[in-house]
N, C-alpha and C positions, 0 to 999 in steps of 0.2 A: 261266404264270409260277410259278417255284419259290419256295416260302416259305423264310425263314431257318430253319436247323436247326443246333442245337449241343447235343450230348449227350456226356457222359463216362461210359464204362462202362455205357451204357444208361440213364443218368439224364439227363432233359432239363433243360438249363440255358439254353435259348433266351431265357427271360424275364429272365435276369440280364444279358444283354449290352446295353450302351448302344447305342442306334441309331447306326449308321455307324461303330462302333469295332471291328468284327471285320475285321482286316486280314490278307490272304492274300498270301503270297509263295512263289515257287518259286526254288530255287537249284540250280546245277549242282555236282556233285562231280567234280573233275578228277583225272586220272591224273598221276603224277609226270612231269615233262617238259613239262607244259602251261605256257604263258606266252609272252611276247614274246622273240624272238631279237634279236640285235644289228642285224639288217637290218629291224627293226620289224614283222616278220611275226608274227601271232598264231597259235600252234600250240595247237589245241584237241583235247583227248583226254577227252571227257566219259565218265565211268563211269556216271553216273546222275543223277537229279533227286530232290530232296526238297522238302517243304513246310515252311513256318513260318507259324504263326498268332499274331497279336498281338491282344489284346483288352482292353477296359476295360468294367467292369461299371457298371450304374446303381446308385443307392443301394440297399443290401440290408439287410434285417433281420439281426440277429445270427444267428438260426436259419438263414436261407438262406445267409449268408456262410460259416457253419460247414460246411454241406452241401457247398458248393463247395470249401472248403479241404480237407475230408476226401476228396472225389472226386479232387482233384489230388495227393494225398499219395503214392500208390504211385510206384515207380520209373518205370513206364511206364503209360500209359492208352490205352484205345481211344476214339477221338473220331469222332463222326459230325458232319459239317459241310458247308457249301457250298463246293465247290472250283471255282475259276474255270474250270478246264480240264475237270473230270470231272463237274460237277454235285454232287448230294448223294452223298457217299462216306464210307467209314469207313477210317481208318488208325490206326496206333499211333504215339504221340508220347511225348516226355518233356518235363518242365518243370523248370527249375532255380530259379525265383524266383516268388514270389507276394507282391504288395504291396497295402497298403490302410491306411486310417486310420479311426478312429472319428469319425463325423459328430456324434453326440450322441444324446440320448434324446427321443422324442416319444411322448406318451400312454403312458409307462412301457415303451416298446419301444426297445431299443438299435439304432442303425443304423450301418452301415459305408459309407464312400464312397471313391471313388478306387481301388477294387480293380482291379489290372491284372496280367496275366501273359502270358508267351510260351510257346508249345508248339512243339517242333521234332520233325519226323518222325524216327523211329528208322531 
């Protein structure tokens, strides 16, 4: 059985991902002219397939949340993750949005909660 794996540019963030929230999807890139014709026939001209990852983090300390935010900051990132089709694999992704809210302070430590983000394969 493969273990859950999630790293960005070689830094392991597996511990940050909320259980059951790493969502994987595959989508097709279609050539111009793809689609349904008037006779309702679907004309498929697939150029390729790409991956999209959606995830939500468990509650993180301010330090760990910053590490994640900094790791996701570059224009593109190299991500190692569990791919439904390929198993543990590494691909290049980009992200356009990172969301989260301050949960509060406990024992003089600031925590973030509800951090979520999407990554799309380049």
